[in-house]
N, C-alpha and C positions, 0 to 999 in steps of 0.2 A: 343473446337469448331467445327464444322463439316460444310466442303464447298462444293458445287458442282461446276463443270467445264464444261462448256456446248458449243459443237463446232460440225460442219459437219463432222469431222475428220474421217477417215475409219479405224477401228482396225481389224485385224485378231485375231481370236480365235481358239486355238486347242482343242484338244480332252478333255483335262484335266481341260479347264476352263482359261488357261493363256491366255493374250491378247499381243499383237505384233502391231507393227508400220512400215510404211514406213521409219522412222528415224525422222520425223518432231516431233513427241509426244512420244518420249521414256521414261522411267520411271526416267531417271536424270532429265529430265525437268518438267514433273508433282510432282517432289518430291520438287521443289522449293518452292509449295504452303504450303509445310506442315513445312515449317519454322513459316508461322504464324496462322495455323490451325492445328488440331488435326488429322483430316481423310480429304480426299477427294473424293467424287464422282464423276467419269468422264461419261459425258453422252457423245456418238457419235454414229457412225453408226458402225454396226459389219458385218463380212463376214469370210470365212473360211481363216485360216492363210496359207500363202504361200511365194513363192519367192518374191512379192510385198512385204511383211511387213516382213521383217529381224530381226527387233530390238524390245526386249522385252520392254512391258508398264506396265505389270503387277508388284507389289512388295508391300513390308509395306505399309502399311498407305493409299494406294490407292484401291479403289471399281472401277470397271468398270461394269456401266450399260448401254449398250448399246442397240440402236434398229436395228433390222434386215435390211441390207441395201435393202433388196428388198422390203418393206415396207415404205421407207422411202420418203412418199409424202410431199411437202411443204405445212406446216400447217395442216397436216391430222389429223384425230381424234387419231390416234394410238401415233403420236408424242405429241400432246398435253396432252392426259390422261398420257403417261409417265413422261413427263415434270413436269406436277403437282405433281405425286406422289413423285418423287425425291425431288421437291422443299419443299415440305410440311415435310419432316423429316430432311430437314438442317437448318442453322444458316443463311448461305449467300451465294448467287450465283456470279459466275465468268463465265462472258459471252464473250465468242471470237466471234468478228465479223469483217467481214460479215460472218453470215451462218444463214442457215434456222431454224435450232434448237435454235439458238442464238437469233433470234427475237422472237420465240415463250417463249423462256426464260425471256427476257426483258418485255414481257407484262404481263407474271404470275406473276414477280417480283413485278411489280409496281401495279397489280392488288390484289395483298396481301401483301404490303407493305413490303416486304422481302429484307433486304440490299442487294445489287448488286453492281458489279464494269465491267465494259466494258475494254475488251483488243482489240483495234484496229490495224488489221493487214495488212487489206489491202483495197481497194476499191471497192466495189459492185459494181458500174457503170463498172468499168475499166474491173475486172474480169469476168463480164456478157457480155458484150459489144463484148468483144475479146475472147469469148468462143469459138466461131466456129459454133454456131448454130442460127436458128432463134428463138428457144425458149428462148436461153441467151439474145438475143438481146431486145425480147419483155418483158423480166422479168426486163430488166438493169434499167428503168426509176423508177418503182415503188419499187423495191426493194432497190435503191438508196436511194429513200427519206423515206422508214422506216429508214435503218439505220441512216441517219442523224438525224431524230426525235428520236430515242432510246439514239441515242449516245450523243447529246444534254441533255438529261433529266439525263444521269448517275451521281450518286452523286460521282463515283470514274471512270477514265478513264486513262488507261495506253495506249501510243501509242508508236509502234517498230519505227517510224521515227522522227526526230529532229522536221520537220517543214510540209512536204507534207500532211499525214492525218490529223493534227491538223487544217490545212486549210483549208480541203474538207469536214470535221467532228468536227466542234468543240464542246466541251462541256463546259457546265457552272458549272461542278463539279470540283472536285479537281483533276489536271492532271499530269503527268509525261511522259517523253520521254525516253525510254528504251528497246532496241532492245531485241527480243528474242533468238537472234542468241546464239550457242553454240559454242564456239573454244577451244583450249588450249592456254593457254597463249603464247604467241610469243616469242618464242628462237631465241636468235642470230644465232645459228649454222644452224637455218632452212634457213634465208636467205642467208648465206653464201654457201649452198647448191645449193639454187636456183641460185645464181648469177654464181656459178660454172658451174653449167648446161645451162644457157643462155649464157654465153662465148663459149659454144661449138655449138651453133645452126646453124652455117653456115656449119656445117660438116653433118648434117642430117635433115630429113625431119621432119617441125615441128608439135607439135601436139596441135590443140587448142581443146578446153572441152566447155560443157555446160551442166547444171543440170536442169533436170525440167522433170514434167508430161508428158509422150508422148500422153497423152490422150485428150489433150488441145491445143489450137491453140496459146496461148497469151505466151507462154514462148520462141518465137520466132526462132523456129526451122526451118521455112520456110526462114526466113531471114539470118539465120545462112549458110544452105544450099547453098543459092543464091550467097552469098559471097564467100562462098569455089569455088564454079564452075566460078565466076569471077577471083577468084586468079589462079585458074590452067590456066584458056583461058590469063591470061597474062605470064603465065610460071613459077607461083609460087608455087610448090608444096606444099602440106599441107595435114594433116589428120583430121576428126573433129570426136570426142568422145563425144557422146550422153549418158549420165548418167541420168538415170529415170526410173521409172515404167510405164507400159501401153503397148499399141500395135506398135511397129515402123513398121508395115505394109506401112501404107501412106506414112511416112516419107522416107522409102527404094524405095517406088515408087517414090518419088520426086526426091531422089539421082539418080536413074535411068535416069529418065528425063532430067537429068541436066548434064549427063555423070559423076557424081562423086561418083558412088554406091560402087566402089572399097575402097575410100578415106573415107568412114563413117563407124563408130562402134557403136553398141548398147550395152554396156556391162549389161544393165538391172539396177537393183538396187543394193545397198551395205548396210551392217549396219552403223549405224551413229558411229562417232569416226575415229579410225584410220583406217579402211577399205578407207574411204571417202579421209582421209588425205593423205594415201599413192597413192591413184589414182591421186589425184591432182597434186601430186610432180611428176608424169609421164607426166604432162603437161608442154607446154612452153607458153601457151596464155590462158586466160579465156576469155569466151564471156556469154554477158548478153544482149541480144538483144532483151528484153523482149517488150509486147504490154503492159502491166501491171504490177506493183510491189508494194508493201508496202515500206518494205526496207528488200532487196534480203538477208537472210541468207547465201546462197551459195557462192554468192559474197565477202561477209565478209571472209567466209571462206576461199575462193581462195586469197583472200588479206593475209590472217595471214600466207599463205604459200608462200608468196613472188610474187605471181604470175602478171605480168602486164595483164591490162584488159582493154576490151572496152565493153560498153555497152549503150543503147539506154537512151534519155532524157526522161523517165517515172518513176513516183512514186520515191522514196527515192533514185535511182541511182545516180542524181547529188549532192546528200548526201555525198557520197563515192566516187567518181571518179574525176580528174581533168576534165575541161571543153575538154581539149585536145582531150580526148579519150571515148567522147558520141558524138554520133550520132543521126539523128530525126529517129524514130520508123519507121519500115518497110524499112528503107533506106538501101539496101544493097550494094550499092555504096559506101555510108559513112563508113560502118562496114568495106568494103573490103580495102579503102583506109586507114583507121585508123591500121588495122592488118597489111598490107604492109609495112606502115612506120616503125612497132615496128619489125618486123621482118628484114629490112634494115638497121637499124639503132641500132647498139649495147649499145651504149649510151644512148639513149630515152630509151630503153627497161630495161635498168638496174636500170635507174631513176627512172621508173616506177615500179618497183620491190622494190624498197626502200621506196619511198614515198607509195605504197600500204600497204607495211610492218609495216610501224611504222602509220598509219591511225588506222589499225586493232587494235591496243594496246588499244584505246577507247574502244573497245567491248571483252576486256579480262573479264575472268569469275568473277575476284575480284572487278572489277569495276562495272560492270552491276549486281552482284548479290547484293552488298551493296545495290544500289539505288532501286534494284526491293524489296528487303526484306522490307526496310525501309516502304516502300508504302505499301505492302500487310499489314505489322504490323498497319499501320493508318486505313487502310481498316476494319480490324480485329475487333480495338479497337471501330471504327464507330459501325460498326455491334453489338459487344458487349454492346455497349452503347445503341442503339437502343432495344435490346431483341427482345423477339417474338412481331408480332404485330398480334393482332386480323383480320381475314379476313372480310371484308366490302363489302357489296352488291353492290356497283357499280362499274363499272370496269374504272372509272375516279378517281381513289385512285392516289394520288401524293407523294411523298416522300419529307422528308426535305433534301435540298442540304447543303453541305458543302463549306464555301467560296472557290473559286478557288485559288490554289495555284500553281504557277509554278516555 
């Protein structure tokens, strides 16, 4: 059986036709679907490969058929025709939401009766409202309603959170909670090295870290910079390292205006896996001051490296961290106060490291892979049982939905 995977992800393509990613959808992630399907056709956006897309996405069993990023108009004819062409030659569709192409794919799957499932990875409202532009705010309400409408009708729905996204976007189909995070199995020696490093924190300048695109406002860089400035004003020296693709110019300007430009670093992007883990191993605290999240993969990865962490009360972050280390969104005073507490109290930061490391075990590959594969196999069996469905003239075609199974 052949399935299609639809998302708004930007892939880089080199002259030989190989595709690359910023690390969110590498081949190792796309290959998960091959445990239930023979081949996977991936639809997203494509641009020339470069430093922002350092990780290989191409590989055996994966076909990437993406639309040029410059022609990616919301619900435009180019996207609609492309989705229809791909949908016509596959047996099932996996739709990652929220995404523009995902909404087109949902509509096409329901119009033609194609078996499909939703992967719910975030809140459309939160992402667009906090995107940082008036266009994002204008689109937030209608696109949020469309996502809610389609997810409710999805025959199968996979949520990356345990509770947050399920409450925001309930589905009447069969559902599962299964994060899309990709971490190494937490090993005891990782925690031992972390505790040893934290034990020497008083002898050096602490390194704080944040991961997220620099081109959006909702990852909380402004809150982190203001918190850093407040810590400096209180006599607590620290550096902030911002890992992620995009243009750092506006954040450099913000850091200069706050008087902390010399303490902020922008290393760009790194390939997924060991390079990111090594970068995290050089930190002392991880920050997740986001304005919106599904279940933040970078935070789970930081926890798997034994990092104490502070995060905002948004999305799935409260599912990961103790309430003691959660602050209101945009509250740089609350963020700075919690960071200072961890910097000043060795026992608390060691306890936070142990707790986070233990919590990350629930996201180990063997745990998540078994759950995800079983769910995908049930979806594949559903698609196989349905078989090819003839086109119907009405756009109001409905699909038979299996009983919800928690």
